[in-house]
C-alpha positions, 0 to 999 in steps of 0.5 A: 170347749164345752158347747159345740161350735158352728161347723162342728159335726153332730156327735153320734148317739144311741138313746132310747126313745118313747117308743121303746126303740134305740136311735142313733144319728144315722136313723135321721139320714133322710133329713135335709136339715136335722134339729136336735134340741134339749127338752124335758118334762118340767121346765116352764120355759119348755111347757109354755113353748112346746105348742109353738115348737110343735107348730114350727116342726109341723110347718117344716116337715114337708120341706124334709126338716126333722126335730129330735128332742133329748131329755138329759135331766136327772129324775133324781132332781125332777121325778117328772123328767123320768122316762115314764113321764116322757112317754106320758108326755108324748102320748098326751101331746103327739109331738111331731119329733122323736123324743130320746132319753139321755139317761147317762147324760153323756150326750148332753156333755157332747153337744154342750147343751146348756138349758132346756130348750137349747136347739142345734140346727145341722145341715145335710152334712150334719154340720152345725149352722145354728145353736141357741133359742127358738124364740126370744120369749119362750115363757110368753109366746105373745111377747116374741119379737125374734123367731130365730130358729125359724129364720135360721131354717129358712135361710138354710133352706134357701141355700144361704149362710145362717146370718145369726148363727148363735143366740143365747138359749133361754130356759132352765139349767140341765138338771145334772145327777149327783151334782148341785142343781145349778152345777156347770163345768168349770170351762162352761162359757156363755155362748155369746 
């Protein structure tokens, strides 16, 4: 199995954030809904959709929904994805999420993050209820027809099951250290 399956528990981690502190899963215990998403500093899908993701995160902050971004990309592939550049990006854009650095790439393997961005939505018990994309056109927000992440959040907040729990994430492949740029594990399969 490569990608975390619906109703599986969120794997723990201990990762350094852009504020210099280390965070584990239990640092976010207060969140009613926890959204962990794999992101980075260079991917055009991330760069063109970050402003929209920021609006989504800000929309749900008062409803106790917490966003946590994780950069697992190797700076040996793209230097722009280095930890110092993560700090600079957070200072520049003041994103309303904690931005963690998965230097060992162990966390992205535990979650099965396929690309940037790739969203994982967990309920209060930290069981996976949605995985996939935020929107169907992250590279051009003006063309968005389906706002899948918000729909999943709204359904969970209403106490309902997520009607479409899996969508294919749209973005750039994770940049694996010491492996070809488009390397994927042999057992990797599309989500749907």
